[in-house]
PADOLUM-696098 format. One record per residue: x, y, z of N, C-alpha, C in turn. Coordinates in pm, 1 decimal, padded with zeros to 6 digits, always signed. Atoms other than C-alpha are relative to their C-alpha. Layout:
<sites>
SITE    n.east   n.north      n.up   ca.east  ca.north     ca.up    c.east   c.north      c.up
SITE         X         Y         Z         X         Y         Z         X         Y         Z
...
</sites>
This chain:
<sites>
SITE    n.east   n.north      n.up   ca.east  ca.north     ca.up    c.east   c.north      c.up
SITE  +00084.1  -00119.7  +00000.0  +00000.0  +00000.0  +00000.0  +00087.9  +00125.2  +00000.0
SITE  -00073.1  -00126.4  +00008.7  +00124.3  +00349.0  -00089.6  -00076.5  +00108.4  +00075.2
SITE  +00069.9  -00109.6  -00067.1  +00043.0  +00681.0  +00071.4  +00035.7  +00133.6  -00062.2
SITE  -00015.5  -00137.0  +00047.7  -00003.6  +01039.7  -00032.6  -00034.7  +00093.9  +00113.7
SITE  +00024.7  -00101.4  -00101.9  +00029.4  +01324.9  +00215.0  -00024.0  +00133.2  -00070.3
SITE  +00034.8  -00131.2  +00053.6  -00148.0  +01645.6  +00112.5  +00026.9  +00104.1  +00107.7
SITE  -00033.5  -00104.7  -00095.6  -00010.5  +01956.3  +00281.8  -00052.9  +00133.7  -00050.3
SITE  +00041.9  -00134.6  +00035.9  -00185.0  +02289.8  +00279.1  +00115.7  +00096.7  +00024.4
SITE  -00106.8  -00098.4  -00013.4  +00052.3  +02580.9  +00227.3  -00006.1  +00070.4  +00135.1
SITE  -00006.0  -00079.2  -00121.5  +00165.7  +02782.7  +00527.8  -00067.3  +00135.4  -00022.5
SITE  +00073.4  -00126.2  +00007.8  +00011.4  +03121.7  +00604.3  +00060.5  +00094.4  -00103.1
SITE  -00043.7  -00098.9  +00098.8  +00028.6  +03374.2  +00322.1  -00044.0  +00139.2  +00043.1
SITE  +00029.1  -00138.7  -00035.4  +00013.0  +03753.0  +00337.5  -00124.5  +00049.0  -00071.6
SITE  +00121.8  -00057.7  +00056.0  -00305.2  +03952.3  +00273.0  +00023.5  +00142.7  -00046.0
SITE  +00006.1  -00141.6  +00032.6  -00376.1  +04281.4  +00107.3  -00038.8  +00078.0  +00125.1
SITE  +00035.5  -00083.5  -00114.8  -00405.6  +04566.9  +00356.7  -00147.5  +00037.8  -00001.4
SITE  +00141.8  -00034.0  +00012.7  -00760.2  +04631.4  +00224.7  -00082.4  -00126.5  +00016.4
SITE  +00076.5  +00122.4  -00021.9  -00995.5  +04367.8  +00373.0  -00099.4  -00031.2  -00111.1
SITE  +00094.9  +00026.0  +00107.3  -01239.6  +04412.7  +00082.7  +00066.4  -00065.8  -00119.8
SITE  -00076.6  +00065.5  +00106.2  -00964.4  +04288.0  -00148.8  +00101.2  -00094.6  +00063.6
SITE  -00091.4  +00071.6  -00089.6  -00816.0  +04050.8  +00106.6  +00092.0  -00096.8  -00071.4
SITE  -00080.9  +00104.0  +00061.7  -00692.0  +03784.5  -00132.2  +00084.2  +00050.5  -00117.1
SITE  -00089.8  -00053.5  +00101.5  -00526.9  +04017.5  -00382.1  +00142.3  -00001.3  +00054.9
SITE  -00136.2  +00008.9  -00049.0  -00156.6  +03951.4  -00350.3  +00021.3  -00111.2  +00099.4
SITE  -00008.6  +00108.8  -00097.5  -00229.5  +03647.2  -00133.0  +00077.5  -00116.1  -00062.2
SITE  -00074.9  +00108.2  +00062.7  +00051.2  +03443.1  -00280.7  +00147.2  -00000.4  +00037.9
SITE  -00135.5  +00018.8  -00053.1  +00365.4  +03469.9  -00071.2  -00012.0  -00020.2  +00150.1
SITE  +00011.0  +00031.5  -00141.8  +00431.5  +03339.0  +00274.5  +00024.6  +00123.1  +00085.7
SITE  -00024.4  -00101.8  -00100.8  +00400.5  +03575.9  +00565.8  +00119.5  -00043.0  +00084.7
SITE  -00109.5  +00038.6  -00089.7  +00674.1  +03581.1  +00828.6  -00042.7  -00116.1  +00089.2
SITE  +00050.2  +00111.8  -00079.0  +00456.2  +03356.6  +01043.2  -00006.7  -00126.6  -00084.4
SITE  +00006.7  +00114.9  +00089.0  +00401.4  +03130.6  +00743.5  +00135.8  -00065.4  -00021.4
SITE  -00135.5  +00055.5  +00015.0  +00776.7  +03090.3  +00699.2  +00038.0  -00081.8  +00122.7
SITE  -00027.5  +00075.7  -00123.1  +00803.2  +02982.5  +01063.1  -00079.7  -00130.0  +00002.2
SITE  +00082.1  +00121.2  +00006.7  +00515.2  +02738.3  +01014.9  +00063.3  -00104.9  -00091.0
SITE  -00054.8  +00094.2  +00096.8  +00676.2  +02581.1  +00709.1  +00128.6  -00063.4  +00052.0
SITE  -00123.9  +00056.2  -00054.4  +01012.7  +02541.5  +00878.2  -00029.6  -00097.0  +00114.2
SITE  +00036.4  +00089.6  -00110.4  +00852.1  +02392.0  +01189.8  -00057.3  -00130.7  -00052.6
SITE  +00054.1  +00120.5  +00062.2  +00661.8  +02149.4  +00968.9  +00112.7  -00087.5  -00053.3
SITE  -00113.0  +00076.7  +00052.3  +00983.1  +02046.6  +00794.2  +00079.8  -00066.3  +00110.4
SITE  -00074.9  +00056.9  -00112.3  +01158.4  +01994.4  +01126.5  -00070.8  -00123.2  +00055.1
SITE  +00073.0  +00114.8  -00054.5  +00882.2  +01766.1  +01250.0  +00003.0  -00118.7  -00095.3
SITE  +00001.8  +00109.6  +00096.6  +00861.4  +01562.0  +00930.3  +00136.5  -00068.0  -00007.3
SITE  -00134.6  +00057.2  +00008.3  +01238.5  +01518.1  +00910.9  +00035.2  -00075.3  +00127.5
SITE  -00031.1  +00065.3  -00127.4  +01270.3  +01435.4  +01281.3  -00074.0  -00132.7  +00014.0
SITE  +00078.1  +00123.8  -00005.3  +01000.4  +01169.9  +01236.4  +00054.6  -00105.7  -00095.5
SITE  -00058.2  +00095.5  +00093.5  +01215.3  +01004.6  +00969.6  -00087.5  -00026.5  -00121.2
SITE  +00091.7  +00017.3  +00111.7  +00949.2  +01055.9  +00702.4  +00066.9  +00047.4  -00128.9
SITE  -00061.4  -00031.8  +00128.1  +01113.6  +01041.6  +00360.1  -00099.4  -00024.3  -00112.7
SITE  +00094.9  +00003.5  +00110.2  +00935.9  +01089.4  +00029.7  +00066.4  -00049.6  -00128.1
SITE  -00048.5  +00047.9  +00129.6  +00976.8  +00910.7  -00300.6  -00026.9  +00101.1  -00110.2
SITE  +00034.9  -00102.6  +00098.8  +00809.9  +01193.3  -00494.3  -00058.0  +00121.0  +00073.4
SITE  +00050.5  -00125.1  -00057.4  +00736.1  +01557.9  -00413.6  -00069.5  +00078.2  -00110.4
SITE  +00077.1  -00080.1  +00094.9  +00467.8  +01758.3  -00591.1  -00041.1  +00131.0  +00066.0
SITE  +00050.6  -00127.1  -00050.4  +00354.9  +02117.2  -00557.8  -00087.5  +00064.3  -00105.7
SITE  +00077.1  -00080.4  +00093.0  +00092.7  +02338.8  -00710.2  +00084.8  +00115.3  -00051.5
SITE  -00078.4  -00107.2  +00061.8  +00205.0  +02636.4  -00921.1  +00002.0  +00130.2  +00078.7
SITE  +00007.0  -00125.9  -00074.1  +00113.3  +02908.1  -00668.9  +00128.0  +00022.6  +00080.5
SITE  -00123.2  -00031.8  -00073.1  +00401.0  +03087.3  -00502.4  -00005.7  -00049.0  +00144.1
SITE  +00010.9  +00041.5  -00139.8  +00271.3  +03013.8  -00151.3  +00014.0  -00151.4  +00014.9
SITE  -00013.6  +00145.5  -00001.7  +00252.5  +02642.8  -00235.5  +00146.9  -00039.4  -00019.7
SITE  -00140.4  +00032.4  +00029.8  +00603.7  +02634.0  -00381.3  +00092.8  +00044.2  +00112.8
SITE  -00083.7  -00046.7  -00110.5  +00752.3  +02841.4  -00098.7  -00009.1  -00092.8  +00120.6
SITE  +00013.8  +00094.9  -00110.6  +00610.4  +02599.3  +00156.5  +00081.3  -00125.8  -00027.3
SITE  -00079.2  +00118.0  +00037.0  +00760.9  +02303.6  -00028.7  +00149.0  +00028.6  +00011.0
SITE  -00142.6  -00034.7  -00004.6  +01094.3  +02484.8  -00058.4  +00050.4  +00009.3  +00143.6
SITE  -00042.0  -00013.4  -00140.0  +01104.6  +02562.9  +00314.1  +00015.0  -00136.9  +00065.7
SITE  -00010.6  +00135.7  -00054.5  +01036.3  +02199.6  +00406.6  +00121.9  -00069.8  -00059.9
SITE  -00115.3  +00062.2  +00065.2  +01293.8  +02083.5  +00151.4  +00132.1  +00050.1  +00053.9
SITE  -00123.2  -00055.7  -00056.1  +01555.0  +02317.8  +00295.8  +00033.8  -00066.3  +00132.9
SITE  -00023.5  +00069.9  -00127.2  +01511.4  +02154.7  +00637.0  +00054.2  -00139.7  -00027.5
SITE  -00046.4  +00135.2  +00033.3  +01554.8  +01810.7  +00479.9  +00144.9  +00001.9  -00046.8
SITE  -00138.2  -00007.0  +00048.9  +01870.3  +01914.6  +00299.2  +00096.2  +00032.3  +00113.5
SITE  -00084.3  -00036.6  -00113.4  +02007.7  +02071.1  +00616.3  +00027.0  -00119.7  +00089.9
SITE  -00013.6  +00120.4  -00082.6  +01952.6  +01741.4  +00795.1  +00056.8  -00117.9  -00079.4
SITE  -00056.5  +00104.2  +00085.9  +02107.9  +01545.8  +00505.5  -00096.7  -00116.0  -00023.8
SITE  +00101.0  +00099.4  +00033.9  +01783.1  +01367.7  +00430.8  -00035.7  +00015.6  -00147.0
SITE  +00033.5  -00010.1  +00142.4  +01672.5  +01286.9  +00075.8  -00122.2  +00088.7  -00023.1
SITE  +00111.0  -00086.8  +00037.3  +01442.9  +01540.0  -00090.6  -00007.1  +00005.7  -00152.8
SITE  +00011.1  -00001.7  +00146.3  +01335.0  +01472.2  -00451.6  -00032.8  +00139.4  -00053.1
SITE  +00032.4  -00127.4  +00063.3  +01312.7  +01767.7  -00687.5  -00151.6  +00010.7  -00016.0
SITE  +00146.3  -00013.4  +00010.2  +00953.7  +01898.0  -00658.7  -00046.6  +00013.9  -00145.1
SITE  +00062.7  -00007.3  +00131.9  +00734.7  +01855.1  -00966.3  -00124.1  +00087.1  +00012.0
SITE  +00114.6  -00091.2  -00003.1  +00488.8  +02138.3  -01031.9  -00115.0  -00060.9  -00079.8
SITE  +00119.7  +00053.6  +00066.3  +00137.7  +02014.6  -01114.5  -00108.8  +00106.5  +00001.9
SITE  +00096.7  -00109.1  +00011.5  -00106.5  +02274.6  -01244.0  -00133.6  -00033.2  +00064.4
SITE  +00128.8  +00038.2  -00055.1  -00407.6  +02077.0  -01126.1  -00011.2  +00014.3  +00149.5
SITE  +00001.9  -00021.0  -00144.1  -00307.3  +02135.5  -00762.8  -00023.6  +00146.5  +00037.6
SITE  +00026.8  -00141.4  -00026.0  -00377.0  +02507.6  -00800.1  -00132.2  +00016.0  +00074.2
SITE  +00123.4  -00031.2  -00072.9  -00639.0  +02657.9  -00569.0  -00105.3  +00051.1  -00097.7
SITE  +00109.2  -00056.4  +00079.1  -00978.9  +02757.1  -00705.8  +00004.9  +00152.4  +00004.9
SITE  +00004.9  -00146.3  +00004.8  -01060.7  +03118.1  -00789.2  -00118.1  +00052.6  +00080.0
SITE  +00109.7  -00047.4  -00083.8  -01311.8  +03158.8  -00508.9  +00012.1  +00146.4  +00033.8
SITE  -00019.1  -00141.6  -00033.7  -01158.0  +03493.3  -00416.3  -00042.2  +00089.5  -00115.4
SITE  +00041.1  -00077.2  +00116.3  -01210.1  +03618.6  -00771.9  -00150.9  +00000.6  -00017.7
SITE  +00145.9  +00009.4  +00007.7  -01569.2  +03495.1  -00773.2  -00063.4  +00096.1  +00099.8
SITE  +00055.1  -00087.3  -00104.0  -01637.1  +03678.5  -00446.5  +00022.6  +00146.7  -00036.0
SITE  -00029.5  -00138.7  +00035.1  -01465.4  +03996.3  -00565.4  -00095.7  +00050.4  -00108.2
SITE  +00090.8  -00041.4  +00107.1  -01675.1  +04006.5  -00882.8  -00143.8  +00010.7  +00051.0
SITE  +00136.2  -00003.0  -00052.2  -01995.3  +03925.5  -00694.1  -00024.7  +00123.7  +00085.4
SITE  +00017.3  -00115.9  -00088.1  -01939.2  +04203.3  -00439.3  -00015.8  +00130.2  -00077.1
SITE  +00015.9  -00119.8  +00082.0  -01930.6  +04452.8  -00725.4  -00113.4  -00015.1  -00101.5
SITE  +00106.6  +00026.1  +00095.8  -02228.1  +04303.5  -00912.6  -00135.8  +00032.1  +00059.3
SITE  +00137.2  -00020.8  -00044.7  -02598.3  +04376.2  -00895.8  -00050.7  -00127.0  +00068.0
SITE  +00056.8  +00114.0  -00070.1  -02785.0  +04154.3  -00653.3  +00070.9  -00034.0  +00129.3
SITE  -00076.5  +00029.7  -00121.2  -02521.0  +04152.4  -00379.9  +00025.5  +00127.2  +00081.1
SITE  -00014.9  -00127.0  -00070.5  -02574.0  +04501.1  -00241.4  +00003.1  -00019.3  +00151.8
SITE  +00004.9  +00021.7  -00145.0  -02654.1  +04364.7  +00105.3  +00138.0  -00039.2  +00052.7
SITE  -00133.0  +00041.7  -00043.8  -02317.0  +04190.8  +00132.8  +00099.6  +00115.2  -00009.9
SITE  -00093.1  -00112.3  +00018.0  -02136.4  +04497.6  -00002.2  -00023.9  +00106.0  +00107.7
SITE  +00030.5  -00099.6  -00103.1  -02316.4  +04731.6  +00240.3  +00051.5  -00045.5  +00136.3
SITE  -00048.9  +00051.8  -00128.5  -02234.8  +04505.3  +00535.8  +00151.9  +00011.0  +00006.5
SITE  -00145.8  -00008.6  +00002.9  -01871.0  +04492.3  +00428.7  +00046.1  +00144.0  +00017.0
SITE  -00038.3  -00140.9  -00011.0  -01849.7  +04870.6  +00385.4  -00020.7  +00051.2  +00142.0
SITE  +00028.2  -00043.6  -00136.4  -02010.6  +04925.1  +00727.1  +00105.7  -00052.4  +00096.6
SITE  -00096.4  +00057.5  -00093.4  -01775.0  +04688.8  +00906.9  +00142.1  +00047.2  -00029.0
SITE  -00129.9  -00061.4  +00030.0  -01476.2  +04834.4  +00722.9  +00016.4  +00128.4  +00080.5
SITE  -00006.8  -00125.4  -00076.0  -01559.3  +05165.5  +00886.9  +00015.9  -00026.1  +00148.9
SITE  -00007.7  +00034.5  -00141.8  -01586.9  +04990.5  +01224.0  +00122.8  -00083.9  +00034.2
SITE  -00122.5  +00075.3  -00026.0  -01256.1  +04806.4  +01186.1  -00015.8  -00150.9  -00001.9
SITE  +00020.3  +00145.7  +00003.4  -01407.6  +04460.7  +01138.2  -00013.6  -00053.0  -00140.7
SITE  +00017.1  +00032.5  +00140.6  -01369.2  +04437.9  +00763.3  +00034.8  -00142.4  -00037.1
SITE  -00039.4  +00136.6  +00037.5  -01190.7  +04104.2  +00748.8  -00106.8  -00100.7  +00041.2
SITE  +00107.5  +00088.7  -00043.1  -01464.4  +03935.3  +00949.6  -00116.6  +00007.7  -00097.3
SITE  +00109.9  -00017.3  +00094.3  -01726.9  +04081.8  +00716.4  +00033.9  -00063.5  -00134.2
SITE  -00040.5  +00059.8  +00127.6  -01526.5  +03971.6  +00414.9  -00020.3  -00150.5  +00002.9
SITE  +00012.2  +00145.2  -00004.6  -01518.2  +03610.7  +00528.5  -00145.5  -00044.4  +00012.2
SITE  +00143.6  +00029.8  +00000.0  -01891.1  +03619.2  +00602.2  -00053.4  +00001.8  -00142.7
SITE  +00041.6  -00008.2  +00140.4  -01948.9  +03732.9  +00243.5  +00060.3  -00114.0  -00081.4
SITE  -00068.7  +00107.5  +00072.3  -01696.1  +03478.1  +00119.2  -00076.6  -00132.3  +00014.6
SITE  +00072.4  +00125.2  -00022.9  -01885.1  +03189.1  +00277.5  -00136.0  +00001.5  -00070.0
SITE  +00131.7  -00009.5  +00062.8  -02222.5  +03312.6  +00152.8  +00009.1  -00018.0  -00151.0
SITE  -00009.2  +00000.2  +00145.8  -02111.3  +03364.4  -00205.5  +00059.3  -00131.4  -00052.3
SITE  -00057.1  +00125.3  +00049.1  -01893.7  +03053.7  -00240.7  -00097.1  -00116.4  +00017.6
SITE  +00101.5  +00105.6  -00013.0  -02180.3  +02838.8  -00111.6  -00094.3  +00004.8  -00120.6
SITE  +00080.6  -00013.0  +00121.4  -02393.6  +02975.5  -00397.7  +00075.5  -00052.0  -00121.4
SITE  -00086.1  +00048.1  +00109.3  -02102.0  +02901.7  -00631.5  -00000.4  -00152.6  -00004.2
SITE  -00001.3  +00146.6  -00004.9  -02086.3  +02538.6  -00515.6  -00133.4  -00058.1  -00045.2
SITE  +00132.3  +00047.7  +00041.5  -02460.9  +02506.9  -00577.6  -00030.1  +00030.5  -00146.1
SITE  +00024.5  -00037.4  +00138.4  -02426.5  +02647.3  -00928.5  -00104.2  +00107.7  -00015.6
SITE  +00105.7  -00100.9  -00001.6  -02650.0  +02943.0  -00841.0  +00049.2  +00141.1  -00030.3
SITE  -00051.3  -00132.1  +00034.9  -02424.9  +03231.6  -00946.1  -00015.2  +00024.9  -00150.3
SITE  +00006.2  -00031.2  +00143.3  -02466.2  +03412.7  -01280.8  +00129.9  -00038.8  -00070.3
SITE  -00116.7  +00049.0  +00073.3  -02229.5  +03282.7  -01549.2  +00111.8  +00103.5  -00008.5
SITE  -00101.7  -00102.6  +00015.9  -02050.9  +03615.7  -01584.2  +00092.3  +00015.8  +00119.6
SITE  -00082.3  -00012.6  -00120.5  -01915.1  +03589.7  -01229.8  +00099.0  -00115.1  +00013.9
SITE  -00073.7  +00124.4  -00021.5  -01756.2  +03248.6  -01278.9  +00083.3  -00035.9  -00122.4
SITE  -00086.7  +00050.5  +00106.6  -01454.7  +03147.8  -01488.7  +00008.1  -00152.4  +00004.4
SITE  -00005.5  +00144.4  -00018.6  -01432.6  +02794.9  -01346.9  -00107.5  -00037.6  +00101.1
SITE  +00103.0  +00040.7  -00095.2  -01737.6  +02633.9  -01190.1  +00062.3  -00084.5  +00110.3
SITE  -00047.3  +00084.9  -00110.2  -01699.4  +02455.7  -00857.7  +00011.8  -00144.8  -00046.0
SITE  -00002.2  +00136.4  +00048.9  -01779.8  +02131.6  -01035.7  +00119.0  -00023.4  -00094.0
SITE  -00117.0  +00012.0  +00087.9  -01511.3  +02196.1  -01299.1  +00129.4  +00000.0  +00080.4
SITE  -00116.1  -00000.5  -00088.7  -01262.8  +02278.5  -01026.0  +00020.8  -00137.5  +00061.1
SITE  -00012.3  +00131.3  -00062.0  -01335.5  +01949.6  -00851.9  +00044.5  -00105.2  -00101.1
SITE  -00040.4  +00095.1  +00103.9  -01301.5  +01757.2  -01177.9  +00147.3  +00017.2  -00034.9
SITE  -00141.6  -00027.4  +00028.8  -00966.4  +01926.2  -01245.1  +00090.3  -00058.3  +00107.0
SITE  -00079.6  +00054.6  -00109.8  -00831.2  +01835.2  -00900.9  -00003.5  -00152.3  -00001.9
SITE  +00014.9  +00146.1  +00002.4  -00966.1  +01481.3  -00928.3  +00089.3  -00061.9  -00107.3
SITE  -00081.7  +00052.4  +00108.8  -00794.8  +01426.3  -01263.6  +00148.5  +00008.3  +00033.8
SITE  -00141.2  -00015.2  -00036.4  -00463.2  +01560.3  -01130.7  +00041.5  -00102.8  +00103.9
SITE  -00033.3  +00097.9  -00103.9  -00471.3  +01340.3  -00820.8  +00003.1  -00141.3  -00056.6
SITE  -00001.4  +00132.2  +00062.7  -00557.5  +01034.9  -01029.6  +00128.8  -00021.4  -00077.6
SITE  -00124.7  +00011.7  +00075.5  -00257.4  +01106.4  -01252.5  +00119.7  -00017.1  +00093.0
SITE  -00109.3  +00012.0  -00096.2  -00028.1  +01148.7  -00951.8  +00003.7  -00140.4  +00060.4
SITE  +00004.3  +00133.0  -00060.2  -00143.5  +00824.4  -00791.7  +00041.2  -00106.9  -00101.0
SITE  -00035.2  +00098.2  +00102.9  -00101.1  +00640.6  -01122.2  +00151.1  -00007.3  -00021.9
SITE  -00145.5  -00001.7  +00016.9  +00266.9  +00741.6  -01129.6  +00072.8  -00075.0  +00111.1
SITE  -00067.3  +00053.2  -00118.9  +00339.7  +00594.3  -00787.3  +00031.8  -00148.2  -00014.8
SITE  -00033.3  +00140.3  -00009.7  +00521.7  +00268.9  -00741.4  -00058.9  -00059.9  +00126.6
SITE  +00057.1  +00068.0  -00116.4  +00404.1  +00011.3  -00492.8  +00079.8  +00034.1  +00125.9
SITE  -00064.0  -00029.5  -00127.0  +00476.7  +00112.8  -00133.9  +00067.5  +00135.6  +00007.4
SITE  -00063.6  -00132.4  -00002.5  +00587.4  +00466.1  -00224.0  -00076.2  +00096.0  +00091.6
SITE  +00058.1  -00108.8  -00078.0  +00526.5  +00772.4  -00007.3  +00015.6  +00128.8  -00079.1
SITE  +00001.4  -00123.0  +00078.7  +00429.4  +01090.1  -00192.4  -00045.8  +00115.5  +00088.1
SITE  +00049.7  -00119.8  -00068.5  +00375.9  +01445.0  -00072.1  -00035.2  +00103.3  -00105.4
SITE  +00043.9  -00104.9  +00092.6  +00184.2  +01722.5  -00249.0  -00036.2  +00124.1  +00079.5
SITE  +00026.7  -00128.5  -00065.7  +00184.0  +02087.1  -00137.4  -00104.4  +00074.1  -00083.4
SITE  +00110.0  -00058.7  +00073.2  -00144.5  +02248.4  -00232.5  -00075.5  +00096.3  +00090.4
SITE  +00080.9  -00096.9  -00075.4  -00432.3  +02450.7  -00082.3  -00124.2  -00067.9  +00056.3
SITE  +00115.1  +00056.5  -00067.5  -00749.3  +02404.2  +00117.1  -00105.6  -00053.9  -00094.9
SITE  +00101.5  +00044.5  +00094.8  -00978.0  +02374.1  -00184.9  +00026.4  -00138.4  -00055.7
SITE  -00029.6  +00133.9  +00049.3  -00803.9  +02076.9  -00348.1  -00004.1  -00107.3  +00108.7
SITE  +00002.7  +00098.9  -00108.6  -00767.2  +01906.6  -00010.0  -00144.5  -00032.2  +00038.6
SITE  +00139.3  +00023.4  -00035.3  -01133.2  +01953.3  +00082.8  -00073.9  -00078.9  -00106.6
SITE  +00064.9  +00070.8  +00109.5  -01246.8  +01838.1  -00259.9  +00041.0  -00145.9  -00003.7
SITE  -00049.3  +00137.4  +00002.9  -01027.7  +01528.0  -00243.3  -00057.5  -00082.9  +00113.8
SITE  +00056.6  +00072.4  -00114.4  -01146.2  +01430.3  +00103.6  -00146.4  -00033.9  -00026.5
SITE  +00140.3  +00026.8  +00031.7  -01508.1  +01465.6  -00009.1  -00012.2  -00110.9  -00104.4
SITE  +00001.4  +00106.4  +00100.1  -01434.0  +01247.3  -00312.9  +00022.6  -00136.4  +00064.3
SITE  -00033.3  +00128.1  -00062.5  -01276.4  +00974.6  -00101.1  -00116.5  -00050.6  +00085.1
SITE  +00111.5  +00037.9  -00087.0  -01574.8  +00978.9  +00136.1  -00132.5  -00010.0  -00074.4
SITE  +00122.3  +00008.6  +00078.8  -01828.2  +00989.1  -00146.5  -00100.0  +00108.8  +00029.6
SITE  +00086.8  -00111.3  -00036.7  -01967.8  +01329.1  -00046.3  -00008.0  +00102.4  -00112.2
SITE  +00029.3  -00091.1  +00107.8  -02104.6  +01611.5  -00257.9  +00071.6  +00133.3  +00006.4
SITE  -00069.2  -00127.2  +00021.5  -02011.8  +01964.4  -00356.0  +00003.1  +00088.8  +00124.1
SITE  +00000.0  -00087.3  -00117.1  -02120.3  +02153.4  -00044.6  +00083.9  -00058.2  +00113.1
SITE  -00087.1  +00062.6  -00100.3  -01947.6  +01900.9  +00181.1  +00146.3  +00026.4  -00034.0
SITE  -00137.6  -00028.7  +00041.2  -01629.3  +01951.2  -00022.3  +00039.1  +00141.6  +00039.0
SITE  -00026.1  -00138.9  -00037.2  -01658.3  +02325.5  +00037.9  +00018.6  +00012.8  +00150.6
SITE  -00012.7  -00002.9  -00145.6  -01708.9  +02272.7  +00411.1  +00135.2  -00054.6  +00045.0
SITE  -00132.3  +00053.7  -00032.3  -01397.7  +02055.5  +00427.9  +00108.6  +00101.7  -00033.4
SITE  -00101.4  -00096.8  +00042.0  -01200.8  +02319.6  +00238.0  +00012.2  +00113.9  +00100.0
SITE  -00002.8  -00108.6  -00098.5  -01298.9  +02588.7  +00489.8  +00070.1  -00042.6  +00129.3
SITE  -00052.6  +00050.5  -00126.8  -01177.0  +02366.7  +00774.1  +00151.3  -00013.3  +00001.8
SITE  -00143.2  +00033.8  +00006.1  -00822.0  +02302.0  +00653.4  +00085.6  +00115.9  +00050.7
SITE  -00088.8  -00101.6  -00055.4  -00561.6  +02491.6  +00856.2  +00132.4  +00003.1  -00076.5
SITE  -00129.1  -00015.1  +00066.8  -00225.4  +02616.2  +00734.0  +00099.0  -00105.8  +00045.4
SITE  -00111.6  +00091.7  -00028.3  +00063.8  +02369.3  +00713.2  -00044.7  -00126.8  +00071.7
SITE  +00048.5  +00124.4  -00058.0  -00151.5  +02072.1  +00811.6  +00010.4  -00113.4  -00101.2
SITE  -00017.1  +00119.3  +00082.1  -00135.9  +01716.7  +00679.5  -00131.4  -00077.3  -00010.0
SITE  +00110.4  +00090.9  +00026.0  -00408.8  +01505.6  +00522.8  +00058.5  -00120.4  -00072.5
SITE  -00067.7  +00118.7  +00052.4  -00304.6  +01147.6  +00452.4  -00097.4  -00097.4  -00064.2
SITE  +00076.2  +00100.5  +00073.2  -00444.3  +00906.4  +00195.4  +00083.5  -00125.8  -00015.7
SITE  -00061.9  +00128.3  +00030.2  -00360.0  +00537.8  +00165.6  -00064.4  -00051.0  -00129.3
SITE  +00058.4  +00040.2  +00126.6  -00402.6  +00390.2  -00179.1  +00068.1  -00122.9  -00059.9
SITE  -00046.0  +00109.9  +00084.1  -00368.1  +00084.6  -00398.0  -00057.2  +00025.0  -00138.7
SITE  +00058.4  -00014.0  +00133.7  -00460.9  +00031.5  -00761.2  -00152.2  -00002.0  +00007.4
SITE  +00144.6  +00017.7  -00008.0  -00811.9  -00061.9  -00648.6  -00073.9  +00109.2  +00078.1
SITE  +00077.8  -00091.3  -00083.1  -00899.3  +00197.2  -00386.1  +00088.7  +00104.2  +00067.8
SITE  -00065.6  -00107.1  -00075.7  -00812.3  +00513.7  -00193.7  -00076.0  +00015.9  +00130.9
SITE  +00061.6  -00014.1  -00131.7  -00876.5  +00553.0  +00179.5  +00057.4  +00121.8  +00071.2
SITE  -00043.5  -00113.8  -00080.9  -00856.8  +00848.7  +00416.2  +00053.9  -00051.1  +00132.6
SITE  -00059.1  +00038.9  -00128.1  -00616.9  +00790.2  +00706.1  -00010.7  +00111.2  +00102.7
SITE  +00010.5  -00112.9  -00092.3  -00613.0  +01139.4  +00858.8  -00034.3  +00125.0  -00078.3
SITE  +00040.9  -00125.1  +00062.9  -00746.5  +01487.8  +00787.4  +00039.6  +00117.6  +00087.5
SITE  -00026.1  -00127.3  -00066.9  -00614.3  +01831.7  +00881.7  +00081.5  -00018.1  +00128.1
SITE  -00080.6  +00028.8  -00118.8  -00354.1  +01694.9  +01124.1  +00100.0  +00113.3  +00022.6
SITE  -00087.2  -00112.3  -00034.3  -00169.9  +01976.0  +01300.2  +00135.8  -00051.7  +00047.1
SITE  -00132.9  +00040.9  -00048.8  +00208.8  +01933.0  +01339.0  +00015.5  +00030.6  +00148.5
SITE  -00016.1  -00015.0  -00145.1  +00308.2  +01891.9  +01703.6  +00121.9  +00087.5  +00029.2
SITE  -00112.6  -00091.1  -00017.2  +00529.4  +02198.8  +01720.3  +00010.3  +00053.1  +00142.0
SITE  -00000.5  -00056.1  -00135.0  +00432.4  +02296.5  +02073.9  -00006.9  +00151.1  +00000.6
SITE  +00007.9  -00145.3  +00010.7  +00374.3  +02653.8  +01952.1  -00138.9  +00039.2  -00047.8
SITE  +00138.2  -00031.1  +00040.2  +00004.1  +02753.6  +01953.9  -00009.9  +00117.2  -00098.2
SITE  +00007.3  -00116.0  +00090.9  +00081.6  +03076.7  +01769.7  +00020.8  -00039.4  -00145.2
SITE  -00019.6  +00045.5  +00137.5  +00168.5  +02869.1  +01463.5  -00125.6  -00060.9  -00060.6
SITE  +00125.7  +00056.8  +00049.6  -00190.1  +02746.0  +01429.7  -00084.9  +00111.2  -00059.4
SITE  +00080.3  -00102.3  +00068.2  -00376.5  +02955.8  +01169.8  -00087.3  -00065.3  -00106.4
SITE  +00089.6  +00047.1  +00105.6  -00663.4  +02910.2  +00926.2  +00028.0  +00068.0  -00132.4
SITE  -00022.0  -00075.3  +00124.1  -00573.7  +03181.5  +00671.8  +00126.0  +00082.9  +00014.5
</sites>
């Protein structure tokens, strides 16, 4: 039996404007760099070596992989050259939300966001709007002009990429893939036979620099663990976004 460990990227930096929170959200924050290094230290100390390393194309995904790899090299442990897989890219939920907040029909969400921006709670309001709008996206209830990739197309893209990765694995190999919450949530829902909204709920749950482990053979894929937090002993390293 082989295994695949999916790792969500460490914390990335946000735009200073909460209404555009995910613009520029593609490089690790200083805390994220500490998270990634702590993750690498734990994995290396546990003697966990990988036969293949994959990463999505996003900078935050690649930087997390690079930070873990640097720890492995420093400890003289093997670290295969990471292979970039486009299908591990995160969905464009942030873009969908941004377009919706400026479109007709979402004035209530925009007014709430503007009000809380003035009161200093803009990020909280943004995530409230994010959950509301992405749930509509998962249900296929948003106007076509707001969506470049449907939630269902996103899930199919991730599914195809993971199937290709698993097909490359030799028997008994251990693989690691650095990706984001969306692909991880979608994959867990697939393995458990759950639908689109459940996949979205799983995606919202995934914390930074956590591990989700799949066991697989040619015949089947099983979930061993989900959203496992590294035992760093540093509560400040636990973040959701």
